[in-house]
C-alpha positions as CSV (number, residue, x, y, z in Angstrom):
1,M,-19.0,-19.5,11.8
2,A,-19.3,-15.7,12.1
3,E,-22.7,-14.6,13.4
4,H,-22.8,-11.6,11.0
5,P,-21.4,-11.1,7.5
6,M,-17.9,-9.9,7.4
7,R,-17.1,-6.2,6.7
8,V,-13.5,-5.9,5.5
9,V,-11.6,-2.7,5.0
10,L,-8.5,-3.3,3.0
11,M,-5.9,-0.5,3.6
12,D,-3.1,0.3,1.2
13,L,0.2,1.1,2.9
14,D,2.4,3.5,0.9
15,G,0.6,6.8,0.4
16,T,-2.4,5.7,2.4
17,L,-1.1,4.9,5.9
18,T,2.4,6.1,5.5
19,K,4.3,8.9,3.7
20,S,7.0,6.7,2.2
21,D,8.2,8.4,-0.9
22,A,11.7,9.5,0.4
23,G,12.8,6.0,1.3
24,I,11.4,4.3,-1.8
25,I,12.9,6.9,-4.2
26,G,16.2,6.9,-2.4
27,C,16.6,3.2,-2.8
28,V,15.4,3.3,-6.5
29,V,18.1,5.8,-7.3
30,K,20.8,3.7,-5.7
31,A,19.6,0.6,-7.7
32,F,19.6,2.4,-11.0
33,K,23.1,3.8,-10.4
34,A,24.4,0.4,-9.3
35,V,23.3,-1.4,-12.5
36,G,24.5,1.5,-14.7
37,C,21.1,2.7,-16.0
38,P,20.0,6.3,-16.2
39,V,18.0,7.5,-13.2
40,P,14.4,8.5,-14.1
41,D,13.4,12.1,-13.7
42,D,11.6,13.3,-10.5
43,E,8.2,13.0,-12.0
44,E,8.7,9.4,-13.0
45,L,10.4,8.5,-9.7
46,Q,7.1,9.5,-8.0
47,R,5.3,6.9,-10.0
48,F,7.3,4.2,-8.3
49,I,5.1,4.5,-5.2
50,G,2.3,2.0,-5.6
51,P,3.1,-0.6,-8.2
52,A,5.4,-3.6,-7.7
53,I,9.0,-2.4,-7.9
54,S,10.0,-4.8,-10.6
55,E,7.2,-3.5,-12.9
56,S,8.3,0.1,-12.4
57,M,11.9,-0.8,-13.1
58,K,11.0,-2.5,-16.4
59,R,8.8,0.4,-17.4
60,N,11.8,2.7,-16.8
61,G,14.3,0.9,-18.9
62,I,16.0,-1.7,-16.7
63,P,16.8,-4.5,-19.2
64,A,15.8,-8.0,-18.4
65,D,19.3,-9.2,-17.8
66,K,19.8,-6.5,-15.1
67,L,16.3,-6.6,-13.5
68,D,16.9,-9.2,-10.8
69,E,20.1,-7.5,-9.7
70,A,18.4,-4.1,-9.6
71,V,15.6,-5.5,-7.5
72,R,18.1,-7.2,-5.2
73,I,20.0,-3.9,-4.7
74,Y,16.8,-2.0,-4.1
75,R,15.7,-4.5,-1.5
76,H,19.1,-4.4,0.2
77,Y,19.0,-0.7,0.8
78,Y,15.3,-0.8,1.5
79,S,15.3,-3.5,4.1
80,E,18.8,-4.0,5.3
81,E,21.4,-1.3,4.9
82,P,21.0,1.7,7.3
83,T,21.6,4.6,4.9
84,F,19.1,7.4,5.5
85,D,18.7,9.9,8.3
86,D,15.6,8.9,10.3
87,P,13.0,11.6,10.1
88,N,11.6,10.4,13.4
89,D,15.0,10.3,15.1
90,P,17.5,12.7,13.4
91,G,21.1,11.5,13.5
92,H,20.1,7.8,13.5
93,L,20.5,6.0,10.2
94,V,17.8,3.6,9.0
95,P,17.1,1.5,5.9
96,G,14.7,2.9,3.3
97,N,11.7,1.2,4.7
98,L,12.0,3.2,7.9
99,Y,12.7,6.5,6.1
100,N,9.0,7.0,6.5
101,T,6.3,8.5,8.6
102,V,2.7,7.7,9.5
103,Y,0.2,10.3,8.2
104,P,-1.3,12.3,11.0
105,G,-4.6,11.0,12.2
106,I,-4.3,7.5,10.6
107,K,-3.9,5.6,13.9
108,E,-7.0,7.2,15.4
109,Q,-9.0,6.3,12.2
110,L,-7.8,2.7,12.4
111,E,-8.9,2.5,16.0
112,K,-12.3,4.0,15.1
113,M,-12.9,1.5,12.4
114,R,-12.0,-1.5,14.6
115,A,-14.2,-0.1,17.3
116,D,-17.1,0.0,14.8
117,G,-16.7,-3.7,14.1
118,Y,-14.8,-3.7,10.8
119,T,-12.1,-6.2,10.0
120,V,-9.3,-3.9,9.0
121,V,-6.3,-5.3,7.1
122,V,-3.3,-3.9,5.2
123,A,-3.3,-5.0,1.6
124,T,-0.1,-3.8,-0.2
125,C,1.9,-4.6,-3.3
126,K,5.0,-4.3,-1.1
127,P,6.4,-7.7,-0.3
128,E,4.9,-9.0,2.9
129,Y,8.3,-9.6,4.5
130,Q,8.9,-5.9,4.1
131,A,5.5,-4.7,5.0
132,K,5.1,-6.5,8.3
133,P,8.3,-5.0,9.9
134,I,7.2,-1.5,8.8
135,C,3.8,-1.9,10.4
136,E,5.4,-3.2,13.5
137,H,8.0,-0.4,13.7
138,F,5.3,2.4,13.3
139,G,2.8,0.9,15.7
140,L,0.3,-0.1,13.1
141,T,0.3,-3.9,13.7
142,D,-1.8,-3.8,16.8
143,L,-4.3,-1.4,15.0
144,V,-5.2,-3.9,12.2
145,D,-6.3,-7.5,12.1
146,E,-3.6,-8.6,9.6
147,V,-1.0,-7.4,7.1
148,Y,-1.1,-8.9,3.6
149,G,1.5,-8.2,0.9
150,A,3.1,-9.5,-2.2
151,S,5.2,-12.7,-2.2
152,R,8.9,-12.8,-2.3
153,D,9.0,-15.0,-5.4
154,N,6.9,-12.5,-7.5
155,S,4.0,-15.1,-7.9
156,R,1.8,-12.5,-6.1
157,I,2.7,-8.9,-7.0
158,D,-0.5,-7.1,-8.3
159,K,-3.1,-5.6,-6.0
160,D,-5.9,-7.9,-7.2
161,Q,-3.7,-10.9,-6.3
162,V,-3.1,-9.4,-2.9
163,I,-6.8,-8.7,-2.3
164,R,-7.7,-12.3,-3.3
165,Y,-4.9,-13.6,-1.0
166,A,-6.4,-11.6,1.8
167,F,-9.9,-12.8,1.1
168,E,-8.7,-16.5,1.1
169,S,-6.8,-16.0,4.3
170,L,-9.8,-14.4,6.0
171,G,-12.4,-16.9,4.7
172,W,-14.2,-14.0,3.1
173,D,-17.1,-15.0,0.9
174,A,-19.4,-12.6,-1.1
175,A,-21.9,-15.4,-1.6
176,K,-22.5,-15.5,2.2
177,G,-23.0,-11.7,2.3
178,D,-19.5,-10.7,3.2
179,R,-18.6,-7.2,2.0
180,A,-15.3,-5.4,1.5
181,L,-13.9,-2.0,0.5
182,M,-10.4,-1.1,-0.8
183,V,-8.9,2.1,0.5
184,G,-5.9,3.5,-1.4
185,D,-4.2,6.4,-3.2
186,R,-3.2,5.0,-6.6
187,W,-4.6,3.5,-9.8
188,T,-3.3,0.1,-8.7
189,D,-5.7,0.1,-5.8
190,A,-8.7,1.2,-8.0
191,D,-7.9,-1.4,-10.7
192,G,-7.2,-4.2,-8.2
193,A,-10.5,-3.5,-6.4
194,K,-12.4,-3.5,-9.7
195,A,-10.8,-6.8,-10.7
196,C,-12.1,-8.3,-7.5
197,D,-15.6,-6.8,-7.9
198,I,-15.3,-4.5,-4.9
199,D,-15.2,-0.7,-4.7
200,C,-12.3,1.6,-3.9
201,L,-12.3,4.7,-1.7
202,G,-9.6,7.1,-3.0
203,C,-7.2,8.9,-0.7
204,G,-6.4,12.4,-1.9
205,W,-3.4,12.8,0.4
206,G,-1.3,10.2,-1.3
207,Y,0.7,9.9,-4.5
208,A,-2.0,9.9,-7.3
209,E,-1.5,12.2,-10.2
210,P,-4.2,14.8,-11.0
211,G,-7.3,12.9,-12.2
212,E,-5.8,9.5,-11.7
213,L,-8.2,8.1,-9.1
214,K,-11.3,9.4,-10.9
215,E,-10.1,8.0,-14.2
216,H,-9.6,4.6,-12.7
217,G,-13.1,4.5,-11.2
218,V,-12.9,5.1,-7.5
219,Y,-16.5,5.7,-6.2
220,R,-15.4,8.6,-4.0
221,I,-12.3,10.5,-3.0
222,I,-11.6,11.9,0.4
223,E,-8.9,14.6,0.9
224,T,-8.0,14.3,4.6
225,T,-7.3,11.3,6.9
226,D,-9.9,12.5,9.4
227,E,-12.7,11.7,6.9
228,L,-11.8,8.0,6.7
229,S,-13.9,6.3,9.3
230,D,-17.0,8.4,8.5
231,A,-16.6,7.6,4.8
232,V,-16.2,3.9,5.5
233,N,-19.4,3.9,7.7
234,E,-21.3,5.8,5.0
235,Y,-20.2,3.2,2.4
236,F,-21.3,0.2,4.4
237,N,-24.5,1.8,5.6
238,D,-25.5,2.7,2.0
239,E,-27.6,-0.2,0.6
240,Q,-26.7,0.8,-3.0
241,H,-23.1,-0.4,-2.5
């Protein structure tokens, strides 16, 4: 049994830890073209970052009889087929999941939160089998306690489902005084946190549209990564939360 109540910081991945839009959007475009559906405009493509890919495809006109194939093609380019020029190693082709960079300062902030005694985990709507290799590749795995994501079979795809899965895996129990905070950049993070009766700290450097985070009820928005650990400490030290 833990001597002290658990303090868990749940970190979103895309748009919070990593700048991943180029790889996600590149694979989305390939999937739409492959199944013969019109590619969404640039504004709509940006909205693919955050929600489950199948949900975004349905919202953008992929019919039910083509959805599984579109998701399969997306995942092929995202996880398997080296197609994109690596921004971290130009001239080297990588799949979409590695067409990606860690936001400056994030690693240092993760280290600070762990040093301050928090249980820091990744909680993403990206399938877990995709999220773990990304975290490993970019040196994030050793900076967090665990990586939790969606299931391959779509039985766990929404952020509240991922948060509850993380809580169950950690043995987190609010009734015993355990506390938690979601940290993310999209409405999915805010809504998922709310559904699990926890608060969400909004990240202004990610992919939210203007006003999105406030409209969905985040308790605070920070604009730069170097504010993260201080904001987390302020949250857990405030008895009103």
